N, CA, C and O of each residue as an XYZ file, in Angstrom:
276
protein
N      24.239    -38.267    -47.421
C      23.667    -39.344    -46.654
C      24.780    -40.297    -46.250
O      25.782    -40.436    -46.953
N      24.594    -40.946    -45.120
C      25.589    -41.894    -44.643
C      25.530    -43.159    -45.488
O      24.446    -43.614    -45.854
N      26.681    -43.724    -45.794
C      26.710    -44.932    -46.606
C      26.401    -46.180    -45.793
O      25.941    -47.182    -46.341
N      26.648    -46.124    -44.503
C      26.307    -47.246    -43.643
C      26.005    -46.719    -42.252
O      26.456    -45.636    -41.877
N      25.255    -47.474    -41.505
C      24.889    -47.048    -40.152
C      25.552    -47.961    -39.133
O      25.698    -49.163    -39.351
N      25.944    -47.373    -38.031
C      26.501    -48.137    -36.927
C      25.593    -47.933    -35.732
O      25.263    -46.799    -35.385
N      25.195    -49.003    -35.113
C      24.311    -48.911    -33.969
C      25.071    -49.322    -32.716
O      25.784    -50.325    -32.708
N      24.911    -48.542    -31.671
C      25.566    -48.832    -30.402
C      24.599    -48.474    -29.287
O      23.784    -47.565    -29.448
N      24.672    -49.163    -28.169
C      23.782    -48.809    -27.063
C      24.098    -47.405    -26.555
O      25.263    -47.015    -26.480
N      23.065    -46.654    -26.209
C      23.270    -45.297    -25.699
C      23.809    -45.307    -24.287
O      24.573    -44.417    -23.913
N      23.438    -46.271    -23.514
C      23.902    -46.331    -22.123
C      23.816    -47.768    -21.642
O      23.017    -48.564    -22.135
N      24.641    -48.070    -20.690
C      24.569    -49.384    -20.071
C      24.474    -49.191    -18.572
O      25.112    -48.294    -18.020
N      23.705    -50.001    -17.921
C      23.542    -49.872    -16.479
C      23.000    -48.511    -16.106
O      22.031    -48.037    -16.700
N      23.622    -47.879    -15.123
C      23.164    -46.566    -14.676
C      24.000    -45.440    -15.265
O      23.771    -44.276    -14.934
N      24.964    -45.753    -16.131
C      25.812    -44.715    -16.720
C      25.040    -43.949    -17.791
O      24.362    -44.564    -18.614
N      25.130    -42.607    -17.795
C      24.447    -41.834    -18.828
C      25.115    -42.025    -20.184
O      26.277    -42.423    -20.269
N      24.378    -41.743    -21.220
C      24.896    -41.869    -22.576
C      25.948    -40.809    -22.857
O      25.833    -39.675    -22.391
N      26.958    -41.168    -23.605
C      27.955    -40.213    -24.069
C      27.621    -39.910    -25.524
O      28.210    -40.484    -26.440
N      26.666    -38.998    -25.726
C      26.176    -38.717    -27.073
C      27.242    -38.134    -27.978
O      27.209    -38.365    -29.187
N      28.186    -37.387    -27.432
C      29.223    -36.801    -28.270
C      30.046    -37.859    -28.987
O      30.511    -37.634    -30.105
N      30.228    -39.008    -28.354
C      31.010    -40.060    -28.999
C      30.170    -40.881    -29.979
O      30.722    -41.614    -30.799
N      28.840    -40.765    -29.903
C      27.970    -41.565    -30.760
C      27.488    -40.833    -32.005
O      27.280    -41.455    -33.047
N      27.307    -39.518    -31.909
C      26.767    -38.762    -33.038
C      27.879    -38.226    -33.935
O      28.967    -37.909    -33.453
N      27.613    -38.125    -35.230
C      28.611    -37.563    -36.146
C      28.888    -36.100    -35.821
O      28.105    -35.453    -35.126
N      29.985    -35.590    -36.318
C      30.315    -34.177    -36.134
C      29.349    -33.323    -36.946
O      28.703    -33.816    -37.871
N      29.253    -32.048    -36.598
C      28.257    -31.151    -37.174
C      28.217    -31.144    -38.699
O      27.126    -31.273    -39.255
N      29.335    -31.000    -39.412
C      29.246    -30.948    -40.872
C      28.607    -32.191    -41.491
O      27.947    -32.094    -42.526
N      28.791    -33.335    -40.881
C      28.208    -34.570    -41.413
C      26.699    -34.605    -41.248
O      26.028    -35.401    -41.905
N      26.148    -33.755    -40.379
C      24.705    -33.737    -40.122
C      23.962    -32.700    -40.958
O      22.733    -32.652    -40.912
N      24.655    -31.887    -41.701
C      24.016    -30.820    -42.484
C      22.999    -31.401    -43.464
O      23.339    -32.231    -44.308
N      21.758    -30.959    -43.342
C      20.699    -31.379    -44.255
C      20.158    -32.781    -44.010
O      19.291    -33.237    -44.756
N      20.641    -33.470    -42.996
C      20.176    -34.832    -42.705
C      18.876    -34.774    -41.908
O      18.755    -33.997    -40.961
N      17.910    -35.598    -42.295
C      16.678    -35.737    -41.524
C      16.963    -36.731    -40.403
O      17.422    -37.844    -40.660
N      16.694    -36.336    -39.171
C      16.969    -37.176    -37.996
C      15.649    -37.650    -37.402
O      14.806    -36.832    -37.034
N      15.464    -38.957    -37.306
C      14.243    -39.548    -36.761
C      14.566    -40.227    -35.435
O      15.428    -41.102    -35.362
N      13.859    -39.808    -34.392
C      14.079    -40.322    -33.043
C      12.789    -40.940    -32.530
O      11.699    -40.452    -32.828
N      12.915    -42.027    -31.748
C      11.727    -42.576    -31.099
C      12.072    -42.985    -29.680
O      13.234    -42.964    -29.274
N      11.037    -43.359    -28.928
C      11.102    -43.606    -27.484
C      12.384    -44.274    -27.028
O      13.059    -44.942    -27.812
N      12.718    -44.094    -25.763
C      12.006    -43.483    -24.649
C      12.149    -41.955    -24.642
O      13.105    -41.425    -25.209
N      11.215    -41.246    -24.010
C      11.207    -39.787    -24.008
C      12.488    -39.136    -23.504
O      12.912    -38.118    -24.050
N      13.108    -39.695    -22.484
C      14.345    -39.098    -21.961
C      15.463    -39.165    -23.003
O      16.274    -38.244    -23.104
N      15.505    -40.244    -23.771
C      16.512    -40.360    -24.815
C      16.232    -39.366    -25.932
O      17.158    -38.742    -26.451
N      14.973    -39.211    -26.305
C      14.608    -38.243    -27.338
C      15.070    -36.861    -26.923
O      15.673    -36.147    -27.724
N      14.800    -36.468    -25.681
C      15.188    -35.136    -25.191
C      16.700    -34.949    -25.243
O      17.181    -33.899    -25.669
N      17.440    -35.946    -24.817
C      18.906    -35.836    -24.803
C      19.479    -35.760    -26.215
O      20.370    -34.952    -26.478
N      18.981    -36.585    -27.116
C      19.495    -36.584    -28.488
C      19.079    -35.308    -29.215
O      19.876    -34.746    -29.966
N      17.843    -34.839    -29.005
C      17.415    -33.579    -29.625
C      18.324    -32.436    -29.194
O      18.741    -31.637    -30.032
N      18.638    -32.343    -27.911
C      19.512    -31.291    -27.414
C      20.895    -31.392    -28.059
O      21.462    -30.387    -28.488
N      21.425    -32.590    -28.121
C      22.746    -32.787    -28.716
C      22.737    -32.427    -30.208
O      23.682    -31.813    -30.703
N      21.680    -32.807    -30.915
C      21.578    -32.458    -32.340
C      21.492    -30.949    -32.530
O      22.133    -30.400    -33.427
N      20.702    -30.272    -31.690
C      20.575    -28.813    -31.783
C      21.925    -28.146    -31.526
O      22.268    -27.176    -32.202
N      22.698    -28.652    -30.560
C      24.022    -28.099    -30.280
C      24.961    -28.275    -31.472
O      25.914    -27.514    -31.635
N      24.690    -29.272    -32.297
C      25.497    -29.518    -33.491
C      24.980    -28.723    -34.694
O      25.521    -28.833    -35.794
N      23.951    -27.937    -34.482
C      23.450    -27.077    -35.550
C      22.348    -27.657    -36.406
O      21.982    -27.069    -37.424
N      21.808    -28.808    -36.010
C      20.692    -29.392    -36.759
C      19.446    -28.559    -36.456
O      19.122    -28.326    -35.292
N      18.759    -28.120    -37.483
C      17.582    -27.282    -37.291
C      16.393    -28.121    -36.824
O      16.312    -29.308    -37.142
N      15.466    -27.513    -36.068
C      14.297    -28.250    -35.586
C      13.504    -28.924    -36.708
O      12.934    -29.994    -36.498
N      13.460    -28.312    -37.899
C      12.689    -28.915    -38.990
C      13.307    -30.215    -39.506
O      12.650    -30.968    -40.225
N      14.558    -30.483    -39.147
C      15.221    -31.721    -39.555
C      15.200    -32.783    -38.451
O      15.735    -33.877    -38.630
N      14.585    -32.461    -37.314
C      14.509    -33.412    -36.201
C      13.060    -33.852    -36.040
O      12.183    -33.039    -35.748
N      12.817    -35.138    -36.230
C      11.475    -35.705    -36.131
C      11.489    -36.704    -34.979
O      12.447    -37.458    -34.806
N      10.425    -36.698    -34.205
C      10.399    -37.589    -33.044
C       8.990    -38.063    -32.754
O       8.010    -37.449    -33.176
N       8.906    -39.142    -32.043
C       7.628    -39.718    -31.671
C       7.738    -41.218    -31.693
O       8.829    -41.770    -31.552
N       6.598    -41.892    -31.871
C       6.662    -43.344    -32.009
C       6.722    -43.664    -33.511
O       6.361    -42.817    -34.329
N       7.163    -44.846    -33.879
C       7.356    -45.158    -35.296
C       6.122    -44.985    -36.171
O       6.255    -44.809    -37.382
N       4.934    -45.030    -35.596
C       3.732    -44.882    -36.430
C       3.280    -43.432    -36.559
O       2.340    -43.155    -37.304
N       3.918    -42.501    -35.858
C       3.469    -41.113    -35.925
C       4.546    -40.104    -35.632
O       4.526    -39.473    -34.575
N       5.494    -39.931    -36.544
C       6.543    -38.940    -36.337
C       6.012    -37.538    -36.515
O       5.117    -37.300    -37.327
N       6.579    -36.585    -35.735
C       6.209    -35.167    -35.857
C       7.255    -34.444    -36.667
O       7.139    -33.239    -36.891
């Protein structure tokens, strides 16, 4: 588990997010439960990036804070 979290905006203005610079490298994500919430376009982009890093679908949860899947 991460000892501390760093939060940064995913995008500013009309520039797309650079998820590779924001997410940890693949080994750091092994076995980590990832919880994502709105907006839907961000969820889709982060899910794709997590899958490319080898995070299994069962470790990726998404939805609104009151009802994660």
